[in-house]
N, C-alpha and C positions, 0 to 999 in steps of 0.2 A: 743178468745173463753172464756175469763174470764169476759166479760161484763155481768152485771146483767140484763140490759134492752136491748132487741134486737129489731132491726127494722124488718119490714116485710121481707125485702130482706135477712137479717141475719138469721131470723127464718127459711126461706125456706132452706137455705144451712145447717143450724144446723140439721134439720130433715133429710135431704138427707144424710149427712155425718155420722149421728148416726148409720147407718146400716153397717158401715165399722170400722174395727179395725186399727188404724193408730196412728203414733206419729208425732208431728210437731217439727222440728229442725231448727235452724237458719242457713241460708246459705248466706255468704257475697256476695254482689253484684258483686265484681270482679270475682267471680267464676261462675257467671251466664253465660250461653251460649244461642245461638239461640234455640228456642223451636223446638222439632222434628215435623215432618209433621203430625203424628197421633194425637198429643195433640192439634194441631191447625187446625183440620179438618174444611173445609170451610162450611160444611152443618150442623154443630151441632146445631146452634141456629137459623137456618133459619125459622123453623116452628114457634118457639116462637116469633121471631121478627115480622113475618107476622101477628100472632095472636094479638100482641100488637098494631100494626098499625091499624088493622081492628077495634079494640075496642076503639081506641083513634082517632077519626076523626079530632080532632083539633091539631094533632101532626105536626104543621108547614106546613100543606098542603096548607094554603093560601099563604105561602111565596115561597114554592118550589113545584115542581111536584113530586108526589110519585114515588120513584124509581130512582130519579136523584142523591140522596145521599145515599150511602151504609154505614152501620155501620162499624166502624174501626175494622178490624180483620186481623190476619195473613192469608195470602193466602196459602192454603195447596199445597204442591208440589206433582205433579202427579208422582207417582213412576212407572217407566216403568218396565214391567215384562220381565225377562230374560229367561223365559221358552222356547220360540221359539228359542232363540240363543243357549241354552244348547242342545236342540234337534238337531239343525243343526250341532253342534260340534260333538255330538255322532255319527251321521250318516256319516259325512265326515271323521271322524277319521279312520273308518274302510276302507276307500277308499284311504287313504294316505299311499303310500308305505314306507315312512320314519318312520312311527310309528306302522304299522301293526305288525311287528315282536316283537316290544317292548311290545305291548298290549298282544299278544299271550303268550309271555314268562311270563309276570306278572300274566296272568290268570292261568298258570300252577303252580304258586307258586314260581317261580324263582325270585331271587332278582337282581335288576339292580340299580347301583348307581344313586342317585338323583331322580329316577323315582318311582312312586307308582300308584296304581289303587284305586280310591275311591270306597268303597264297596257299597254305596247306589246309586250313579249316574253312576257308571262305567266309570267315566271320567279319562283320563290319567293325572297325576299330575307330574310336574317337580319342585322339591323343594317347594311342597305344592301350586303350581300355576297351573291353568288349561292349558293343552297343546292345542293349537289351530292348526288345520290342515292347510295345505298350500292352503287355499281357499280365494281369494281376497274378495269375498262377505262377508264372516264371519269376516275377519279382518277389513274390512271397517265398518261393523256394530259396532264392538267393539270400533273403533276409534270415531265414531259418538257419542256413548253413553258416552265415557270418555273425550270427548272434546267439542262437540256441545251442549249437553243437559244442561239445567239451573243449575243442581247440579254440573256440571263440570266447567261451566262458561267460555268456550273458553280460557283456560289457555295457557301459553307458552309451548315451547318444553320440557323443563325440568320437569315442573309440570305435563304435560300430560303423559310424559314418566313414571313418578312415579305412576300415577293413573293406567296406563295400566299394568305396571310391577308388581304391587301389587297383581294382581289376574290372569294374563295371561302370557303365554310364547309361542313364536314361533320364528323361525329362521328369522333373518333380521328385527326384529320388531323395533329396534332403528332407523334405517335409514328410515323405512316406516313412523314412527311417526313424525320424523323431516320433512320429505317431506310433509306429510299431514298438519301439523300445519303451515309450512312456506307458503303453497299455499292456505290456508284457506281464502276464499274471505271475510267472515265476520270479521276475525281478521284484514286483510289488510285494510278493509274499515273503521274500527272503532278504530284502535289502532294507537298511535303516533309512528313516526319513530325516532330512536335515533342516527342514523348516521349523519355525517356532511352533510350540504346542497350540492347538486350536482352543479357543474359548477364552475371551477376555473375562477378567474376574467379575463375577456377578454376586453382589453383596446382599445379605439379608437385611431387611429394613431395621432401623434403629428403634428399639422399644421406647415407649414414652415414660417409663418409670421402672423401678425395681420389681422383680419377681412377676413380671407380666409374660416374658418370653424366656423359656428355659432350654437347656440342652442336657441330655442324659447320655451316659455311657458306662460301661463296666470295665474294671480292671480284673482280669481273671487269672487262674492258674497260679495263685499264691500259695505258699506253705500254710498249713492249717495253723490258725491262731485263735484259741478259744472257740473252736469248732467252725470258724469262718475261713473261707478261702478266696473270697472275692470282695471287691469294693464297688459300690454304686456311687458314681460321681454325678452330682447335679449342680449345674452352674447357671446363675442368673446372667443373662446376656447384657443387661444394662449396667448393674453395679459390679459385675464380675465376682460377686460373692458366691462361694461354693460350699456345698455340704458333702462330706465324705461319710458314707454309711457302710459299715461292714455287713457282709451278707454271704450267702452260699451260692455256688454255681448251679445248684439244683433248684434255685428259686423259681416259683411258678408265677404266672401272670396275676393270680389272686394275691400272692405274697407281695408282689411289686406294688399292687394297689394299696395294700395295708401300709407298706413302708412309705409310700408317697404321701398317704394321708397323715401318718404320724409325724413325719419330718418336714413336710413342705406345706400341705394344706392347712394343718393346725396352726402354723406360725405365719404364713404369708398369703393364704387364700389360694383361689384357683388361678392358674395362668391362662393366657389366651392361646399360646402355642408352645409346642415342644419339638425340639430338633433332636433326632437320634439316627442311628444306623438302622439297617433292616434285620436286626437280630430277631430270633424267634419270639422273645417276650414282647418286643415292641410292635410286632405285626400279628400277635395272637388275636383270636376272635374276642376274648374277654376284654383285653386292653383296648382294642379297636372300638368295641361297643361302649365301653366306659367313657372314652374320650369323646365319642359322638354324643352321648347323652349329656355330658358336661360342657359341650360346645368348645372343646379344646382342639384346635387344628394341629395336625402333625406334619412335620417336614422331614422327609427321609433323604439320606444320602444315596447317590447312585452307586452302581457297582464300581469298585476300585477307584473311588473318588472321595477319600476321607476329608478333603478340604471343606466339604459342606459343614462338617462338625469339627473344624480345626480348633476352635476354642477349647472344647472339652479334651481333645487329644493333647493339647498343650498343658492343660491342668493335670492330666494323667502323668505327664513327664515330671511335673513339679512334685507330685505326690511320691512317685517312685524315687526321685532324687532325695527327698527328705527322709524317706524310710531307709535308704541306703546308709545315711549318716548315723542312724541311731539304733537300728535293730540289732539284736544279738547275733552271735555267730550262727546259731541254729535257725534264725529268722522266724521264730515261732511267737514273737511278741509284738508284731507289727500292729495288731489290734489295739494294744495299749498306747502306742504312739499316734494313732490316727486322729483322735480329738485335738492333740497338740499340733499336728500338722495342719489341721483345718484352721485353728486359731492363727498360726503363723502365716498361713497364706492370706487369710482375710484381713490381717493386720498390716500387710505389706502393700506399698503403693503399686498400682497397676500401670503398666506402660501406656495404656490407651487413655485411662481416665486421669492419670497424674495424681491419684490419691487412692487410699486404701478402700476396699469394699465396705469395711465397717464405717468409715467416715461418710461414704456415699449414702448408705442406708440410714444411719443413726445421727449423722451430723457431728460425730466426734469419734476419736480413737479410744479404745478401751485401754486400761492400765494392766500391765503384766508383771510389774515389780513394785517395790516400795518407794521408788523415786518418782513422785508425781506431785503436781500442784492442783488442788481441788478448786474448781471454778464452777459456781452455780449459775446456770443460764435459765432465765424465765421461760416458761412454756411457750409463750407467744413468740419470743425471739428465736427459740429453738426451732419452732415450726417454720418460721421465715428463713432461718439459716439452712434448714434441710432442703427447702424448695430452691433456694439460690444455689446450693451445692449441686443438686440434681440437674438444674439448668446448665450449670458449668460443665457437668459431666457429659451431657448430651452434645454440647458444642465440642468438647474434647474428642468425643467418639467420632463425630463427623469429620474433624480434622484428621484423626488417626486413620480412619478407614479410607479416606481420600488419598492420604499419603501412601498407604499400603497398596491401594489399587493402582496408583501410578507406578509404583515400584514393581508390582507383580505383572502388570500389563507389558512391561518392557520385554519380557521373555515369552509373551503370548501373542497370538495372531487372532484376528477376527474370525469367528466360526463361519465355515462355508454354509451356503443355503442348501439344506437338504429337505426332501419331502418324502412322504410314504411311497414306497416302490423303488426308491433309489438304492443302489448297492454300495456297501461300505466294507472296508477291512476292519478287523478288530485286533488291537495289539495283543500279543501273547505274553506281554511282560508279566502280568499278574496271574496268568492261567497256567497251572501245572499240568503237564501232560505225562504220559507214561514212557516217553522217549528217554534214552539214557542221560543225555546232557542237554542243557538249554543253549549252550554255545553253538551247537549244530542244528538247532531246531528252527522252525519258521519264525520270523519276526512278526508276521501278521497272519491272522486266521480268517477264513472266509473265501469269497465275500458273502455277506449276509444282507438280505433285504430289510429295509426299514418298514415296520408295520405301523408305527405311530410316532408323531412328533409330540413328545411329552411337554417340552418347553423349548426355549431358544437354545438351550445348552444340554438337553437330554433327549435321548431317542430310545424307542422300544424296538429291539431287533427280533427277527425270527431266527432263533438258534436251533441247532439240531435237537431232536427229541431226546437223545441220550445225554444232553448237557443239562440235566435237571438241577444240578447243584449250583448253577450260575444264574443269577437274576438277570432277566433280559433287558433291563433298563440301564443305559450307560450314559455317562457324561460324554461330551463331544471330544474331550482330550484323547481318549484311547481309540478314536475312530479316524479313519482316513477314507475319503471318497474314492470310489473306483473310477479310474480314467477310462472313458469309453473310447473305442477305436472305430475308425471309418473303414478299416480293412475287413472285408468279409471272410469268415471262416479262417481265423489264424492258425487253427490246428494245434493248439497248445494242450499239453497233457493235463487232465484234471488233477487236483491235489490229492494226496493220500488222505484217508480219514484220520482225524486226530482224536485220540482217546484221552480224555482228561482224568486227572485224579479226583476222587470224590472229596469235596470240601464242604462248604456250607450247604444246607438243604434249602430247597424252595420252601417258601412260607405257605403253610396251609391256612386257607381262609375258613373253611368249614367242611364237615363231613356231610355229604348229601344222601348217601344210600349205602347199603351193605348187602352182601350176597355170599353164598357158599359155592366155591368152585373146586370140585374134586376134593371135598372135605377140608378145604382151606378157606379161611375168611378173607374177603376182599372188601375194600371200601371205595366208594365213589367220592373223589376228593375235588373240591373247588380250590384252585390255587389263588394265593393273594395277588390282586391286581387284575384278575380275569373274571370277576364276578359278573361282568356284562357280556361275557363270551362263554356260553354254556358248552360250546364245542371243545374248549380247552380243558374241561374237567376230565379226569382220567381215573380208571380203576387201578388201585394200588393194593398190593398184599398188606396184611395187617402189620407185618414186621417193619414196613416203611413208615408207620405212624407211631413208632415207639417214643418219639420225642414230643408228641402232642397228645398225651393221654387225656388231658382235660377236654379237648375237642371230641375225642372218642366217647368219653363218659357223657358229655352233654348230648351227643347224638342219640345214645342208647336211652338216656333218661326221657328224651322227647319221643323216641320210637322204640318202645319196649318190645314190640312184636317183631322187629327186624332181626335177622341173624346177628348174633353177637358172640362174645367170648365163650359162653356156655355151649355154643354150637360147634366150637372148634377147639379141641383140647390143646393142639399145638400152639395156639395163640398165646396161652399163658407163658409158655417157655420162651417164645420169641420176643414177647413184648413186656410181660410182667415178671420175667425171670423166674417163673415157676410158681408164683403166688396163686393160690386157689381162690382166694376171696377177692373177687373183682371190686366189690363195693368197699 
């Protein structure tokens, strides 16, 4: 205000402020708080801004559409009137037998400890707080205003209790507030959980010997090396011996069977069980039937719970670490180094068994340079030695897994008891949605009902029909039980629909039927895991089955009279990329 030369903008404000008597004092920035709603009212400058825009047609209108950019301002908070609430409290108070006598005595001029009557509003006060009658509708309205509204911010139990207790009083309000906040769906959906993860470590049984129980996994998306772009990793769960097999990402279930026969069955015989994820190959109809005929049980990991096959995941890291050390700059020679990586891994002591996989299986470590001492061991002694070694390995494995379980369970909690029909929240941590950023997205999705209890640590959920890319069986760790409320009709807004990004596909068990619909080919699909529930089979367009051509071919070979590719020309281009020869 001490400037001698004023700009037009300053002149306008100087003339306006000259009509008022005021003094200007310095206020440090650390004492500044958020502006109140009235001083930041949304409509103050709207007329002037529209005036300015209309008089300045070149105001960036060639770059942006008018109205797409709003001036930066504070948004005024809509203040909700409490007049209706006060009227309801006044009416219901005279109908509450608990307070009628108190109001009547105070009206006659009598004094009652801690109680008073407000002279202007005739409200009953308890320690200067408004007494609320025993009416659920009124109490619920107060809780919504002091918890759900933007000025309350969906605070926790203690903060909400303080906000309500500051102005109101009724019997049992503390428990009601805790119940309301703990069962608030908005809070449950958007707030992090601070308890330990559910699900104590559940270990797979220790095999009785080598190559009885195996685990399988793929390392994919590698640079081409001698026409290979993937690695099939097979690990023996007893000896920890591993086999690294170069392969292609386009490998079929039939190719997988040939690779398994050549590299595992021919050298070690048939296993009794195989642990894997739910990749398309491992759940394909051919692989499933093959394992059933050979009496091989399959253990699958649940959705977003790779710990089930943690052993193979760890071996994958070791392979990648080895290849980092030796591959060329162009990374096109990893196939050459893969056999050496397999030898180096199997010749190294394992932390669980305290000896190398080679020693566990063969009773000795192989030589890999010229510095060694030859010792001949009689066949009988070698057999006894191998048996003794494998007994020691089993003891070491028991010690190792017990130590690991004790360590892992320190950060885990016992799983809650859940049953079919119960509602649970599903963590959104591993589920990609179409929203712009995960930071401002829901922490929990749902709630969803439990259809089936698969095991003590896994549950089958009823997911939305549009979530076909997500397998419905989940480990207990990403689930959270829904806290039920005793409050009737809490009137909370339903969640917005969540659209997820397409990821892994649901596994197809088999093709049941086909038909032509408006000259387009459709298939009746039975989904993996729902063979006992025919109602879950759905009609899918042919383009949705492009990743399981073996199942389609098998269906048409068994049902040559059913509508097929020759009945729909478009099917070739959608599924077979334009190939005319289906066979």
